[in-house]
C-alpha positions as CSV (number, residue, x, y, z in Angstrom):
1,M,0.4,11.5,4.8
2,G,-0.1,9.5,8.0
3,F,-3.4,8.1,6.8
4,V,-1.9,6.7,3.6
5,A,1.1,5.3,5.4
6,N,-1.1,3.5,7.8
7,M,-3.4,2.3,5.0
8,T,-0.5,0.5,3.2
9,S,1.2,-0.9,6.3
10,L,-1.8,-2.0,8.3
11,V,-2.0,-5.4,6.4
12,Q,1.5,-6.2,7.8
13,Y,0.4,-4.9,11.2
14,F,-2.7,-7.1,11.2
15,L,-0.7,-10.1,10.1
16,F,2.4,-10.0,12.3
17,V,1.3,-8.0,15.4
18,M,-2.5,-8.7,15.7
19,H,-2.0,-12.3,14.2
20,F,-4.9,-12.1,11.7
21,D,-4.9,-14.6,8.9
22,L,-4.4,-13.3,5.3
23,E,-8.1,-13.3,4.4
24,T,-9.1,-11.6,7.7
25,A,-6.3,-9.0,7.4
26,A,-7.3,-8.1,3.9
27,N,-11.0,-7.9,4.8
28,T,-10.4,-5.9,7.9
29,L,-8.3,-3.3,6.0
30,T,-10.9,-3.1,3.2
31,N,-13.7,-2.7,5.7
32,F,-11.8,0.0,7.5
33,M,-11.0,1.8,4.3
34,G,-14.6,1.5,3.1
35,S,-15.8,3.0,6.4
36,A,-13.3,5.9,6.2
37,F,-14.5,6.8,2.7
38,L,-18.2,6.1,3.4
39,L,-18.1,8.5,6.4
40,S,-17.0,11.3,4.0
41,L,-20.7,11.6,3.3
42,L,-21.2,12.6,6.9
43,G,-18.7,15.4,6.6
44,G,-20.2,16.5,3.3
45,F,-23.7,16.6,4.6
46,L,-22.9,18.5,7.8
47,S,-20.8,21.1,6.0
48,D,-23.6,21.7,3.4
49,T,-26.4,21.9,5.9
50,Y,-25.5,22.7,9.5
51,I,-21.9,23.8,9.9
52,N,-19.6,25.4,7.3
53,R,-16.9,23.4,5.6
54,L,-14.0,25.0,7.6
55,T,-15.6,24.1,10.9
56,T,-16.3,20.6,9.7
57,C,-12.6,20.1,8.8
58,L,-11.5,21.4,12.2
59,I,-13.8,19.1,14.2
60,F,-13.1,16.0,12.3
61,G,-9.4,16.8,11.9
62,F,-9.1,16.9,15.7
63,L,-10.8,13.5,15.9
64,E,-8.2,12.1,13.4
65,V,-5.3,13.4,15.5
66,I,-6.8,11.8,18.7
67,A,-7.3,8.4,16.8
68,L,-3.7,8.4,15.7
69,I,-2.5,9.1,19.2
70,L,-4.6,6.2,20.5
71,I,-3.2,3.8,17.9
72,T,0.3,4.9,18.9
73,V,-0.5,4.1,22.6
74,Q,-1.7,0.7,21.8
75,A,1.3,-0.2,19.6
76,Y,3.6,1.0,22.4
77,S,1.9,-0.8,25.3
78,H,2.5,-4.5,25.6
79,D,-0.7,-4.9,27.7
80,L,-2.8,-3.7,24.8
81,L,-1.2,-6.1,22.3
82,P,-1.9,-9.9,21.8
83,S,0.8,-12.3,22.9
84,P,3.4,-13.2,20.3
85,L,2.7,-16.9,21.0
86,C,-1.0,-16.6,20.2
87,P,-1.6,-18.3,16.9
88,K,-5.0,-16.7,15.9
89,D,-8.2,-15.1,17.3
90,C,-6.1,-13.1,19.7
91,V,-7.8,-9.8,19.5
92,K,-10.4,-10.0,22.3
93,G,-11.7,-8.0,25.3
94,R,-9.8,-4.8,26.2
95,I,-7.4,-5.3,23.3
96,A,-10.2,-5.6,20.8
97,F,-12.0,-2.5,22.3
98,V,-8.9,-0.3,22.0
99,F,-8.0,-1.7,18.6
100,Y,-11.4,-1.1,17.0
101,T,-12.2,2.1,18.8
102,S,-8.9,3.7,17.5
103,L,-9.4,2.2,14.0
104,Y,-12.9,3.5,13.5
105,L,-12.3,6.8,15.2
106,L,-9.6,7.3,12.6
107,A,-12.2,6.4,9.9
108,I,-14.6,9.0,11.3
109,G,-12.0,11.7,11.5
110,S,-10.4,11.2,8.2
111,G,-13.8,10.7,6.5
112,G,-15.2,13.9,7.8
113,V,-12.2,15.9,6.7
114,R,-12.2,14.3,3.3
115,G,-15.9,15.1,2.8
116,A,-15.5,18.9,3.3
117,L,-11.9,19.7,2.3
118,P,-12.1,19.5,-1.5
119,A,-15.2,21.7,-1.6
120,L,-13.6,24.1,0.8
121,G,-10.6,24.5,-1.4
122,A,-12.7,24.9,-4.5
123,D,-14.8,27.6,-2.8
124,Q,-11.7,29.8,-2.8
125,F,-12.2,30.2,-6.5
126,N,-15.0,32.5,-7.7
127,Q,-16.6,30.8,-10.6
128,K,-18.2,34.1,-11.8
129,D,-14.6,35.3,-12.5
130,P,-13.4,33.7,-15.7
131,K,-9.7,33.6,-14.5
132,E,-10.6,32.0,-11.2
133,A,-13.1,29.6,-12.8
134,K,-10.4,28.4,-15.3
135,A,-8.0,27.8,-12.3
136,L,-10.5,25.5,-10.6
137,G,-9.3,22.4,-12.6
138,T,-5.7,23.3,-11.8
139,F,-6.6,23.4,-8.1
140,F,-7.9,19.8,-8.2
141,N,-4.7,18.7,-10.0
142,Y,-2.5,20.4,-7.4
143,M,-4.6,19.0,-4.6
144,L,-4.0,15.5,-5.9
145,L,-0.3,16.3,-6.3
146,S,0.0,17.4,-2.6
147,V,-1.7,14.1,-1.6
148,V,0.7,12.2,-3.7
149,L,3.8,13.8,-2.3
150,G,2.6,13.4,1.3
151,A,1.7,9.8,0.6
152,A,5.1,9.1,-1.0
153,V,6.7,10.3,2.3
154,G,4.3,8.2,4.2
155,V,4.8,4.9,2.4
156,T,8.6,5.2,2.4
157,V,9.9,7.0,5.5
158,I,7.1,6.2,7.9
159,V,6.6,2.6,6.7
160,W,10.4,2.0,6.9
161,V,10.5,3.3,10.4
162,A,7.5,1.2,11.4
163,V,8.8,-2.1,9.9
164,N,12.5,-1.8,10.8
165,K,12.4,0.1,14.1
166,A,9.1,-0.2,15.9
167,W,5.4,0.1,14.9
168,Y,4.7,2.7,17.5
169,W,7.4,5.0,16.0
170,G,5.6,4.8,12.7
171,F,2.3,5.6,14.2
172,F,3.8,8.4,16.3
173,I,5.3,10.1,13.3
174,S,1.9,9.9,11.6
175,A,0.2,11.4,14.6
176,L,2.8,14.2,14.8
177,A,2.4,15.0,11.1
178,A,-1.4,15.1,11.4
179,L,-1.1,17.4,14.4
180,V,1.2,19.8,12.6
181,G,-1.0,19.9,9.5
182,F,-4.1,20.5,11.7
183,I,-2.4,23.5,13.4
184,I,-1.2,25.0,10.1
185,F,-4.7,24.6,8.6
186,A,-6.3,26.2,11.7
187,I,-4.0,29.2,11.5
188,G,-5.3,30.1,8.0
189,K,-8.9,30.4,9.3
190,P,-9.1,34.2,8.9
191,F,-8.1,34.0,5.2
192,Y,-10.6,31.5,3.9
193,R,-13.7,32.2,1.9
194,I,-16.5,30.6,3.8
195,Q,-19.8,29.6,2.2
196,V,-22.6,29.7,4.7
197,P,-24.7,26.5,4.8
198,G,-28.2,26.8,3.3
199,Q,-31.3,24.7,3.2
200,S,-30.7,21.0,3.4
201,P,-29.9,19.6,0.0
202,I,-31.6,16.4,0.8
203,L,-34.8,18.3,1.7
204,R,-34.8,20.1,-1.6
205,V,-34.5,16.7,-3.4
206,I,-37.4,15.3,-1.4
207,Q,-39.6,18.3,-2.1
208,V,-39.2,17.8,-5.9
209,I,-40.0,14.0,-5.6
210,V,-43.0,14.5,-3.4
211,V,-44.5,17.3,-5.5
212,A,-43.8,15.4,-8.8
213,I,-45.7,12.4,-7.3
214,K,-48.6,14.6,-6.2
215,N,-48.8,16.1,-9.7
216,R,-48.3,12.9,-11.6
217,R,-51.8,13.0,-13.1
218,L,-51.4,16.6,-14.4
219,R,-50.5,17.4,-17.9
220,L,-47.2,19.1,-18.6
221,P,-47.5,22.5,-20.3
222,D,-46.6,22.8,-24.0
223,T,-43.5,25.0,-23.3
224,P,-41.1,25.0,-20.4
225,N,-41.7,28.8,-20.0
226,E,-45.0,28.0,-18.4
227,L,-43.3,26.1,-15.6
228,Y,-42.8,27.9,-12.3
229,E,-39.6,29.8,-11.7
230,I,-38.8,32.4,-9.1
231,S,-37.4,35.9,-9.9
232,D,-33.8,36.8,-10.6
233,K,-33.7,39.0,-7.5
234,V,-34.3,36.0,-5.3
235,Y,-31.3,34.2,-6.9
236,M,-29.2,37.3,-6.4
237,D,-29.9,37.0,-2.7
238,S,-29.2,33.3,-2.4
239,I,-26.4,30.8,-3.0
240,H,-28.2,29.1,-5.8
241,Y,-27.9,29.8,-9.6
242,K,-30.7,29.7,-12.1
243,I,-30.3,26.5,-14.2
244,V,-31.6,26.2,-17.8
245,H,-34.4,23.7,-18.3
246,T,-33.5,20.3,-20.0
247,N,-35.8,17.8,-21.7
248,Q,-34.5,14.8,-19.9
249,L,-36.4,13.1,-17.0
250,R,-39.5,15.1,-17.9
251,F,-41.7,13.4,-15.3
252,L,-39.8,15.5,-12.7
253,D,-41.0,18.7,-14.4
254,K,-44.4,18.0,-13.0
255,A,-43.1,19.4,-9.7
256,A,-42.9,22.8,-11.4
257,I,-46.5,22.9,-12.7
258,V,-48.1,26.1,-11.3
259,P,-51.0,25.4,-9.0
260,K,-54.2,27.2,-10.1
261,D,-56.1,27.7,-6.9
262,I,-53.5,28.0,-4.2
263,E,-50.5,30.1,-3.5
264,P,-47.1,28.7,-4.5
265,Q,-45.5,27.0,-1.5
266,P,-42.4,24.7,-1.3
267,W,-44.5,21.6,-0.9
268,N,-46.9,22.3,-3.7
269,V,-44.7,23.7,-6.4
270,C,-40.9,23.7,-7.0
271,S,-38.9,26.0,-9.3
272,V,-37.5,24.9,-12.6
273,T,-34.0,25.3,-11.0
274,Q,-34.8,23.1,-8.1
275,V,-36.2,20.4,-10.4
276,E,-33.1,20.7,-12.6
277,E,-30.9,20.1,-9.5
278,V,-32.7,16.8,-8.9
279,K,-32.2,15.9,-12.6
280,I,-28.5,16.6,-12.3
281,I,-28.2,14.3,-9.2
282,T,-30.2,11.6,-11.0
283,R,-27.9,11.8,-14.1
284,M,-24.9,11.6,-11.8
285,V,-25.9,8.3,-10.2
286,P,-25.0,5.9,-13.1
287,I,-21.7,7.8,-13.6
288,F,-21.0,7.2,-9.9
289,I,-21.9,3.5,-10.0
290,S,-19.6,3.0,-13.0
291,T,-16.5,3.9,-11.0
292,I,-17.1,1.4,-8.2
293,I,-15.4,-1.6,-10.0
294,M,-12.3,0.5,-10.5
295,N,-12.0,1.1,-6.8
296,T,-12.5,-2.7,-6.2
297,C,-9.4,-3.2,-8.3
298,L,-7.6,-0.5,-6.3
299,A,-8.3,-2.5,-3.1
300,Q,-6.4,-5.5,-4.5
301,L,-3.3,-3.4,-5.0
302,Q,-3.3,-2.4,-1.4
303,T,-3.9,-5.9,0.0
304,F,-2.9,-8.9,-2.2
305,S,-0.3,-7.1,-4.2
306,V,1.4,-6.0,-1.0
307,E,1.5,-9.6,0.1
308,Q,3.0,-10.6,-3.3
309,G,5.9,-8.3,-2.4
310,N,6.7,-10.1,0.9
311,T,10.3,-11.2,1.4
312,I,9.5,-14.9,1.2
313,I,7.8,-14.6,-2.2
314,M,9.7,-11.9,-4.1
315,D,13.2,-10.4,-4.0
316,K,12.8,-6.9,-2.5
317,S,16.4,-5.9,-2.5
318,L,17.5,-2.8,-4.2
319,G,21.3,-3.1,-4.2
320,H,22.1,-3.4,-0.5
321,F,18.8,-1.8,0.5
322,Q,15.9,-3.9,1.5
323,F,12.7,-2.4,0.1
324,P,9.7,-2.8,2.6
325,A,6.8,-4.5,1.0
326,P,4.3,-1.9,2.3
327,S,6.3,0.7,0.5
328,I,5.4,-0.8,-2.9
329,P,2.6,1.8,-3.5
330,V,5.3,4.5,-3.8
331,I,5.8,3.2,-7.4
332,P,2.5,4.7,-8.7
333,L,3.0,7.7,-6.5
334,V,6.3,8.4,-8.2
335,F,4.6,8.1,-11.6
336,M,1.8,10.4,-10.5
337,A,4.2,13.0,-9.1
338,F,5.9,13.4,-12.5
339,L,2.8,13.0,-14.6
340,I,0.5,15.5,-12.9
341,P,2.7,18.5,-13.7
342,L,3.1,17.2,-17.3
343,Y,-0.6,16.8,-17.6
344,E,-1.2,20.3,-16.3
345,F,1.5,22.2,-18.2
346,V,1.8,20.1,-21.4
347,F,-1.3,18.0,-22.1
348,V,-4.0,20.5,-21.0
349,P,-2.7,23.5,-23.1
350,F,-2.2,21.2,-26.1
351,A,-5.7,19.6,-25.8
352,R,-7.2,23.0,-25.1
353,K,-6.1,24.2,-28.6
354,I,-7.9,21.3,-30.2
355,T,-11.0,20.9,-28.1
356,H,-11.4,24.6,-26.9
357,H,-12.4,23.1,-23.5
358,P,-10.9,25.0,-20.5
359,S,-9.6,21.7,-19.0
360,G,-8.4,20.2,-22.3
361,I,-10.8,17.3,-22.1
362,T,-14.1,17.1,-20.3
363,Q,-14.3,15.6,-16.9
364,L,-16.2,12.5,-18.1
365,Q,-13.6,11.9,-20.8
366,R,-11.0,12.0,-18.2
367,V,-12.8,9.5,-16.0
368,G,-13.2,7.2,-19.0
369,V,-9.5,7.1,-19.7
370,G,-8.9,6.1,-16.1
371,L,-11.4,3.2,-16.4
372,V,-9.7,1.8,-19.4
373,L,-6.3,1.9,-17.7
374,S,-7.6,0.2,-14.6
375,A,-8.7,-2.8,-16.7
376,I,-5.3,-2.9,-18.3
377,A,-3.6,-2.8,-14.9
378,M,-5.6,-5.8,-13.7
379,A,-4.7,-7.8,-16.8
380,V,-1.1,-7.0,-16.3
381,A,-1.3,-7.9,-12.6
382,G,-2.5,-11.4,-13.6
383,L,0.4,-11.8,-16.0
384,V,2.9,-10.7,-13.3
385,E,1.4,-13.1,-10.8
386,V,1.8,-16.0,-13.3
387,K,5.5,-15.2,-13.7
388,R,6.0,-14.8,-10.0
389,R,4.4,-18.1,-9.1
390,H,6.1,-20.0,-11.8
391,Q,9.5,-18.7,-10.6
392,A,8.7,-19.3,-7.0
393,I,7.7,-23.0,-7.7
394,K,10.4,-23.8,-10.2
395,H,13.3,-21.8,-8.7
396,P,12.3,-21.0,-5.1
397,D,15.8,-19.8,-4.3
398,E,15.7,-17.2,-7.1
399,P,12.5,-15.2,-6.6
400,I,11.7,-12.5,-9.2
401,S,12.3,-8.9,-8.3
402,L,9.7,-6.9,-6.3
403,F,9.9,-4.3,-9.0
404,W,7.9,-6.5,-11.5
405,L,4.9,-5.1,-9.6
406,A,5.8,-1.6,-10.9
407,F,3.9,-2.4,-14.1
408,Q,0.5,-2.9,-12.5
409,Y,1.1,-0.1,-9.9
410,G,2.4,2.3,-12.5
411,I,-0.6,1.8,-14.9
412,F,-3.1,2.0,-12.1
413,G,-1.4,5.2,-10.8
414,I,-2.0,6.9,-14.1
415,A,-5.6,5.6,-14.1
416,D,-6.1,7.1,-10.6
417,M,-4.7,10.4,-11.8
418,F,-7.3,10.7,-14.5
419,T,-10.3,9.3,-12.7
420,L,-9.9,10.8,-9.2
421,V,-9.4,14.4,-10.3
422,G,-12.0,14.0,-13.1
423,L,-14.6,12.8,-10.6
424,L,-13.8,15.5,-8.0
425,E,-14.0,18.3,-10.6
426,F,-17.1,16.7,-12.2
427,F,-19.1,16.4,-9.0
428,Y,-18.1,19.9,-7.8
429,K,-18.9,21.7,-11.0
430,E,-22.1,19.8,-11.9
431,A,-23.6,19.7,-8.4
432,P,-26.1,22.2,-7.1
433,V,-24.3,25.0,-5.2
434,G,-25.9,23.9,-1.9
435,M,-24.6,20.4,-2.0
436,R,-21.1,20.6,-3.4
437,S,-19.5,19.0,-0.3
438,L,-21.9,16.1,-0.4
439,S,-21.5,15.7,-4.1
440,T,-17.7,15.6,-4.0
441,S,-18.1,13.0,-1.3
442,F,-19.6,10.7,-3.9
443,T,-16.0,10.2,-5.2
444,F,-15.1,8.8,-1.8
445,L,-18.4,6.9,-1.5
446,S,-17.3,5.1,-4.7
447,L,-14.0,4.2,-3.1
448,A,-15.9,2.9,0.0
449,L,-18.2,0.7,-2.0
450,G,-15.2,-0.5,-4.0
451,Y,-13.5,-1.7,-0.8
452,Y,-16.7,-3.3,0.5
453,L,-17.3,-5.0,-2.8
454,S,-13.7,-6.3,-2.7
455,S,-14.4,-8.1,0.6
456,I,-17.6,-9.5,-0.9
457,F,-15.8,-10.7,-4.0
458,V,-13.1,-12.4,-2.0
459,N,-15.6,-14.3,0.1
460,I,-17.9,-15.2,-2.9
461,V,-15.0,-16.2,-5.2
462,N,-13.4,-18.4,-2.5
463,K,-16.7,-20.1,-1.7
464,V,-17.5,-20.8,-5.4
465,T,-14.0,-21.8,-6.5
466,R,-13.6,-24.3,-3.6
467,N,-16.1,-26.5,-5.4
468,I,-14.5,-26.3,-8.9
469,T,-10.7,-26.4,-8.2
470,P,-8.9,-29.8,-7.9
471,S,-7.2,-28.7,-4.7
472,K,-10.6,-27.7,-3.1
473,R,-9.0,-24.4,-2.3
474,G,-10.4,-21.0,-3.1
475,W,-8.5,-18.8,-5.6
476,V,-7.4,-16.4,-2.9
477,E,-7.6,-18.6,0.2
478,G,-4.8,-19.1,2.7
479,L,-3.5,-18.3,6.2
480,I,0.0,-17.2,5.4
481,P,1.6,-15.3,2.5
482,E,3.4,-18.5,1.3
483,D,0.0,-20.0,0.4
484,L,-0.1,-17.5,-2.5
485,N,2.1,-20.0,-4.4
486,H,-0.7,-22.6,-4.3
487,N,-3.6,-20.2,-5.0
488,N,-4.9,-18.7,-8.2
489,L,-4.6,-15.0,-7.5
490,N,-3.9,-14.5,-11.3
491,L,-7.4,-15.8,-12.1
492,F,-8.9,-13.4,-9.5
493,Y,-7.1,-10.5,-11.2
494,W,-8.3,-11.5,-14.6
495,F,-11.8,-11.9,-13.3
496,L,-11.6,-8.2,-12.2
497,A,-10.1,-7.2,-15.6
498,I,-13.1,-8.7,-17.4
499,L,-15.5,-7.0,-15.0
500,S,-13.6,-3.7,-15.6
501,V,-14.0,-4.0,-19.4
502,L,-17.8,-4.7,-19.1
503,N,-18.0,-1.8,-16.6
504,F,-16.3,0.5,-19.1
505,F,-19.0,-0.1,-21.8
506,H,-21.6,0.5,-19.1
507,Y,-20.0,3.8,-18.3
508,L,-19.7,4.7,-21.9
509,Y,-23.4,4.5,-22.4
510,W,-24.3,6.7,-19.4
511,A,-21.5,9.2,-20.1
512,S,-22.8,9.7,-23.7
513,W,-26.3,10.2,-22.3
514,Y,-25.3,12.7,-19.6
515,K,-26.1,16.3,-20.3
516,Y,-23.9,18.9,-18.7
517,K,-25.4,21.6,-16.6
518,T,-26.0,25.0,-18.1
519,E,-26.4,28.0,-15.8
520,E,-28.5,31.0,-16.8
521,P,-26.7,34.2,-16.0
522,I,-28.4,36.3,-13.4
523,E,-28.7,40.0,-14.1
524,E,-26.8,42.6,-12.1
525,L,-28.7,44.8,-9.7
526,N,-29.4,48.3,-10.9
527,S,-27.6,50.5,-8.4
528,R,-30.3,53.2,-8.7
529,G,-33.4,51.2,-8.0
530,G,-32.3,47.8,-6.8
531,E,-34.0,46.1,-9.7
532,T,-32.4,43.4,-11.8
533,T,-31.4,44.6,-15.3
534,K,-30.0,43.0,-18.4
535,E,-29.4,46.4,-20.1
536,P,-29.1,49.9,-18.7
537,I,-32.7,51.0,-18.1
538,A,-32.4,54.6,-18.7
539,E,-30.0,57.3,-19.8
540,L,-30.3,61.0,-19.9
541,N,-30.9,62.9,-23.1
542,S,-27.9,65.2,-23.3
543,K,-29.9,68.1,-24.6
544,E,-33.0,68.2,-22.5
545,G,-32.3,66.0,-19.5
546,E,-35.3,63.8,-20.3
547,T,-35.4,60.2,-19.6
548,M,-35.0,57.8,-22.5
549,T,-35.7,54.2,-21.9
550,K,-33.4,52.0,-23.9
551,E,-35.1,48.7,-23.2
552,P,-37.8,47.6,-20.8
553,I,-36.9,45.1,-18.1
554,A,-38.3,41.6,-18.4
555,E,-39.7,39.8,-15.3
556,L,-41.3,36.4,-15.2
557,N,-44.8,36.0,-13.8
558,K,-45.6,32.7,-12.2
559,Q,-46.6,31.1,-15.5
560,G,-43.1,31.9,-16.9
561,E,-44.4,34.7,-19.2
562,E,-42.6,37.9,-19.6
563,I,-44.0,41.2,-18.2
564,K,-42.2,44.1,-19.6
565,E,-42.2,47.4,-17.7
566,P,-39.8,50.2,-17.2
567,T,-38.5,50.1,-13.6
568,A,-37.4,53.6,-12.9
569,E,-37.5,56.9,-14.7
570,L,-36.5,60.4,-13.6
571,N,-39.3,62.7,-12.9
572,G,-39.2,66.3,-14.0
573,R,-37.7,67.5,-10.7
574,G,-34.6,65.4,-11.3
575,E,-35.5,63.0,-8.4
576,G,-34.8,59.4,-8.6
577,E,-37.1,56.5,-8.9
578,T,-40.8,57.3,-9.0
579,K,-43.1,54.8,-7.2
580,E,-46.0,55.6,-9.5
581,P,-48.2,53.6,-11.9
582,N,-46.7,53.2,-15.3
583,V,-46.2,56.6,-17.0
584,E,-45.8,57.0,-20.7
585,L,-46.0,59.8,-23.2
586,N,-48.9,59.9,-25.6
587,G,-48.4,62.6,-28.1
588,G,-46.8,64.8,-25.5
589,R,-49.5,64.1,-22.9
590,E,-49.3,61.7,-19.9
591,T,-51.2,58.5,-19.8
592,K,-51.5,56.9,-16.4
593,E,-52.5,53.3,-16.0
594,P,-51.6,50.4,-13.9
595,I,-49.6,47.6,-15.5
596,T,-51.8,44.6,-16.0
597,E,-51.4,41.0,-16.9
598,S,-53.9,38.6,-18.3
599,N,-56.1,36.8,-15.7
600,E,-55.2,33.1,-16.1
601,R,-58.8,32.1,-15.8
602,G,-60.8,34.5,-17.9
603,G,-58.3,36.7,-19.7
604,D,-59.4,39.9,-18.0
605,D,-56.7,42.4,-17.0
606,V,-55.8,42.4,-13.4
607,P,-53.1,44.3,-11.5
608,I,-49.8,42.4,-11.4
609,L,-48.7,40.8,-8.1
610,H,-44.9,40.5,-8.0
611,K,-43.4,37.5,-6.4
612,E,-40.5,37.2,-4.0
613,G,-39.0,34.5,-1.9
614,N,-40.7,31.2,-2.4
615,G,-43.4,32.5,-4.6
616,E,-45.6,34.5,-2.2
617,D,-47.2,37.5,-3.6
618,A,-46.2,40.9,-2.5
619,K,-49.1,43.3,-3.2
620,T,-48.3,46.6,-4.8
621,H,-50.2,49.6,-3.5
622,H,-50.9,52.3,-6.0
623,S,-50.7,55.9,-4.7
624,E,-52.8,58.7,-6.0
625,E,-51.9,60.1,-9.4
626,K,-49.7,63.2,-9.2
627,E,-48.7,65.7,-11.8
628,S,-45.4,64.9,-13.5
629,N,-43.4,67.6,-15.1
630,L,-41.3,66.0,-17.9
């Protein structure tokens, strides 16, 4: 709540308290927001690799509270603020140090929390349980709803207090709200499901790339079954799931070619699942890139559109109430607050009947709808700016209502509802288990790059258009909000609308190419012998008490071939598992022989070496043959 309130009001704070010009204020905000979202990668990486997601949220949440307190102190102390008589370039020395320290400490704290919190919430749902797995999409919708409601309070109550009472009161309420939320979150610590961090996800990716490059001259086997995969038992003991092989990006499969003369090790062979994890990440990259332009559009609604709503330019009265310009973003928040429950309780059940998809529509379809709406929002924003500027020039005493901006904000709010939740759910569900925090952080990385790209676009567009406009002014150039009447903000909006349309077709290509992850179910452990089984291994003959094997268990050797062997039979004394060589009945007599597999070099039979862990062989020792009474 406090973060969103500050995000929308900081442009005003930069302009009228810190005395930045319009371009510097807009770029400072977008750089700050970009850093805040970019640093979510730090929180995601730490929570996946070194500290769990709960601890990450607690550490960075504390930093966020400290940052808000520091901002409050600066806004309260006149010694830490520039002189009201200073025209520009007033933020220097001690003032600059406190200002930028508090601002980027807030970026670090909020970014770290944002990187770990969505995955921590999703971890509370067991995806092996069909009911809980179905509720995962609902969780992301409700998470967005909670953000929307908190932000609505922030951009109305807190912003009104900051603008009409004092800036330090607005920052103080934000700090207090963050502190209360931090305490409530920490109290719930004993009740959370905590996923223990595993091997570095980045290291797993590097291993696949390195081994694939080393094996680049080797020929791929004819069938994927000949590629290396570790046993089901290893997956039962780890956080990873076995992933079904896909035929895309086949050059990465070379990392799973079984070495002939050396033991399998992490840096000379990778499992099919590990290779598929890298394929998933690779397929995600163009999807991620396709969402950056939309977030560049979002940055305009939080900078220039707020300035459009300034008192001098638009009429912001609502009856006798003066609507603060920084509170304009409450418009899409109101739309979203009503539409999210409608989407969850009306659209999803209806669409589910047609598509038979648990979420109604796929995550990528949801993102695509948002991208289309964002292009429409920018086109509408350009039209509204034409009307606003025409009215301001022809009838300066009768400015149009602030609520004309509701069109662009409302459309973009709906777009954000589709895209943000779609991306979060997509990155969480599709990502490898060991990097879900880092993967969901890609959503916020897209926001970060969108904000940075906004600053780049503003500078480039101004530089280029200075040379082509008769006034020799850039489209979005000016020192004070009144200059918007002499700029071409509408052309800048339409430029972004055209880019958004082109970007949608770019997204459409990659979304149609994307292949969703398919996980292979891991067999349950046999409670008698600890072996993995797909079917019950043995049942007792009700008449004689003899063991009847229903189906032999299948285990993969390092070439991917199946080795079929019964795992456990009852001996004649009624004892449990017999650790003997394979025993079968041959016409009522016992035949005792070791289980063999084909030697990969010459075809001779050799005793099987069972693999565990990362592929090291665990040698089986055969005891002397004993009499067995069946």
